[in-house]
N, C-alpha and C positions, 0 to 999 in steps of 0.2 A: 609122710607119706606118699604110695606111690602108685600111679594109674592106668590105665588098660585102654585100650581103645575098643576093644571087643572080650570076649568070655575066654575067649582061646588066649589070647593074651594075658587075662588076670592068672588064669590058671597055670601060665609058664611062669609067672613073678608066683606064685606057692610054690613052684618047686623049686624056687631057689633058697638062698642060704639066708634071704628076708625074713625074719621073725613078723607075722602077720597077725595079727589081737584083732581087727576089724575091718569088715570088706563090706563096701555101699555099694549098690549098684543100681543101676537106673532102667525099671519093667523094659520099653523100647530102647533097644541096642544090637546092632548089628552082628551075624550068626543068634546064638541061643540068646534069648529074653532073659531079664534079669534073675526072672524066676529059675531059670533052668541051672544058670550060673550060680546061683545060692543054693542050688539041692546037691548043685559038683563041690561048690563048699563045703557045705556040710558032712558031706561024708571024708573028706580029705580034709578039714580043721575042723572037728564039731566044737568046740570051745570058743571060736571066734564068733563074734559078735556081726551080725547080719543085719543090713538095711535096705531096705529097698526103694528106690524113689517110684514116682511115676504120677504121670498127668492126666491117668484115667479116670481119679478119684478113688477113694478108701474103702468104696462099697465094693467094685471092682478087684479091687486086693482080698479084702477079707472072704468074698462068696469066692473066687474062682481058683485065688494063687493060693494063698496060705495054710497051707498044713500044719497041725502041731508047732513044732519047735523053727520052722523054715528058718522065720524072720524074727528078729528083736521087734523092731518097731518096720511101721510101713508108713511114708512123707510125701503128702503129695503138691508134686511142686505148681507154683515152685515154691521156695521154700529156701530159708537165707542159709546160711553160715551157723548162726544163732541155732535154727530148729536142728541142723545136724548136730552141733556141738550137746545140745540140750538133749539128741534122741539117743548117744555115744554113753552120754552120761547116767543116762537112767538105764540103757542095754549093761554097763558095765557095774553099777551100782545090786544089782536085781542077780546076775548070775550067781551061780552055787560052785 
């Protein structure tokens, strides 16, 4: 697992040598928000699973921020490690 403090740091990781299969992003973060980051990730790594975390509630996410295949799943905070693991399992199971 790799971590980044903001979207630019995350993109630097994606530009590196590490294989990245999934990106989990917080909606509220410094610089680009999580949605903007996941749009950048989708362009760079369209095959990567993308999960968005938010304390704003699922309605805000589904209505305003999630278009097409931008995210595999949105999770409302607080969420547990088990919630994230389950979301990852579901996302990888439904990949084509």
